[in-house]
N, C-alpha and C positions, 0 to 999 in steps of 0.2 A: 715802471708805476700801475701801483692797484688799484680798481675800479669798484664801483656798489650798482649795477648793471637788476633793469626791469626783464621781468617775462619767467618763464621756467626755470629752478634752480637747475634742473637736470637738462636745459639747453645750453646753459652757456655756465655751471660754474666751473672753474680755472682755464674755462677758455682765455683765446689772447684775440684780441681785436688790432689790427692799425689806424689809427687815425690821421684825419687828412684833413688841416682846418686850412675853411675856406674864408676865413673874416677875422676882419680885427689884426693885432699886431705880432700873431703867429700862423697866415695866411701861407699856404707856399709850407708849412712844417707839418713831419710825420711824424708821429709816435707808435711803440706800439707797446698795450696793457693785457692789463688782463685781472678778470673778473674775478673777487674775492668774496661776493659777497652779494646780499638780493638789496633795495633798496626799495622798499616798501612804499615811495612818496612819489616813484620815479616814471615817467611817460612811460610808453613803446618808444623803442629806438634811443632813450637818454642813458646818458652817460655822467661818474660823479667821478671824478677825478680825486680821491682823496690825495691833499697835497698836506702836510707839515704847513699852517699861519695861513687853510684855508675855507677856515671856517668851520666849526664840527660841527653842522646841520641837524637834522630834528635826531638823530639815530647820536648822543653826546656821551661816546665810551670815553676817549680824550682824556675829557675833562678830570674826571676820575682818575681813569690810569696815570696821568703827568699833571695834576691841576692847571691852575689857571692860566690857562697860555695866553690872555690876549683878543681883542680882537672882536668883530662880529659875531653870532650864532652864526652869521650865512656874510659870507665873503672875505672872513676873517679878518689879516693882518693888516696896513692901509703903506706899508714902508719897506723894505728889504732892511731896513738897520730894526724893524720891529722883532727881525725875525734874531738880533743878538742876545734876547732874554730868555733865548727857548734851551732847551738841552740838547746838547753837545751830541747825538743822534735827531736832532731833526733838523736842527741847524742847517743840514746840505740841502735840505727834501726842504727850508722853507725859502733857502734863497734862491732853488732852482725857480720856483716859483718868476722871483723878480727879474731875473738872469734868460734862462733859456726860454718861461714860458711868458716871457712882458708880462707880467700881472691881467693877463687876459680876461675879461668878463664876460663870460660862455662863447666863447667864441661859435659857429659854426661847422657845424663835421661833414665827411664824410668817413665809412668806415666797413671794412671786411675783415672775416674773422682773416686768422692766420696761423698758422703754428708758431706755439713761444718756442720763442729762445731759448735755449740755455740756463738764463740768468732767472728765467722765471720760470723754469719747472718745479717741478712740486716731488 
């Protein structure tokens, strides 16, 4: 999973974080993410999860690359079946949002920086 993170780029670029969710349908779940871009619109200790179907937000490069993916700019598509219209490479990520992430809407979490797993090392 890749994220956008606020702060000094030198301090976080390609860094990995373990998120421990504390609210909503994902409370008790953990995931490791890697920071890959700035989030100029983000506050301190704020992470944007880049999930296919999760909305394009303020920096909309996906619509240019993949065409109209549907859904709201902020919030994305509203059901798992909406993922069926996505390009094949994006469908698993969109489905993950509804399967593992339970379509959670901005759940709270604690985080800590961790060593990046081999799957995320550049």
